[in-house]
N, C-alpha and C positions, 0 to 999 in steps of 0.2 A: 504494500500500500504506500502510495506517495504521501509526503507530508508537505503542506503548503502553509506559509505564514501570510496572513493578510495584515499588512501594516498600513493602517489608514486611520486618520483622526475621527472619521465619521463612524459612529456606532451602527448607523443604518447600512452603510456600504459594507461594513464587516459582517453584519447579520445576513444580508442578502447573499453576499459572496460565499459565506460559510454554508448557507442552505444549498446553493448550487453545487459547491464542491463536495459536500457530504453526500448528495444524491449521486455523484460520480465516484463514490468510494474513495475520496481523498481525505486524509486526516488533516485537520485544520488547527492552526495556532493563530492567535490574534495579538496585535500590539497597537496601541494608540499613540506611541511616541517613538522617536528614533532610537533612544537609549534602550527602551523595552524591546524593540525589534532586534537590535544588534545583540542584546543579551540572549534572547531566545535562539537566534541563529547560532551563537557561540555555544550555548548550553544544551540545546535540544537537537540542533541540526535540522535543516530543512532541505527539501529537494528544490523548492521554488519559493519566491517571495513576490507577492503583489504589493508593489511599493507606491504609496501615495506620493504625488508630486510635491506636496507641501506637508510633510510630516513634522510635527513639533519637535524641536530640540536640535536638529541639524538640517542643513540643506540636503536636497536630494543628491547633489554631487558629492558631499561629504560622506553620505551613507554608501553610495556606490563605490567611492574610493576605498572606504574601510573594507567593504566586501572584496573588492578587486585585489587589495594588498593583503588580505587575510589568507588563511590556510587554503590552498588550492583544492585539497581533497574535500573540504567542507563548503566550498563556494556554491551557493545556490543559483539556480536560474533566476533572473530578475525580470519581472514584468512591470514596466513603468506605467502606472495608472494616472492619467491626467484628464483634465477637462478642457485643456487647450490644444487645439490642432495647429500648433506652431512648429513648423519645420526646424527652426533654429533650436528650439527647446528640445525637441526630439533628438536632434543631432547631438546636442550636448549630453543628453542622457545616454545615448548609444556609445558615444566616445568615452564616457565615464564607466561603462560596464553593463548597461542594461542590455538584455537579450531580445526583448520584445516590448510591445506597448499595448495598452488597453484604454480605450476612450470611455470616460464617464460622462454622463450616466450611461448605464448599460442595461440591456434586457437579458433574459436568460439565454436566448439564442446567440447574441453577439458575445456574451461573456464566455459561454461554453466553446464557441468557435475559437476565441482567442486562447483559451486554455488548451484546446486540442492542438492548435497550431504551435503552441509552445511546448507541447509534450507533457503537460501536467495532467490532463484528463482525456479520456477517449471520447 
């Protein structure tokens, strides 16, 4: 079973994403801040992280850099979740280590398509 961390400041986004992922047999962890997310990745390990573009505590680039320079064996796949369809912002996220992106808000179909494309859920 894959394990995915939903790192988002919005409890609603975390709840909805958790529901979709659990239906796809994915184990889910949640964090509402950058420090909590990094601690869970370090302590529990995750296969993937859905990373909010504005997570409290650190910038997205700082979080991605911490993951990129961490233990390669424990480095999760990062899905950058954003409300902005800004090519420059997406480019910065990919350059810092994001593997994929997800536009918010999302419905179940678009969310699961993004998760399948990223290899998180079938």
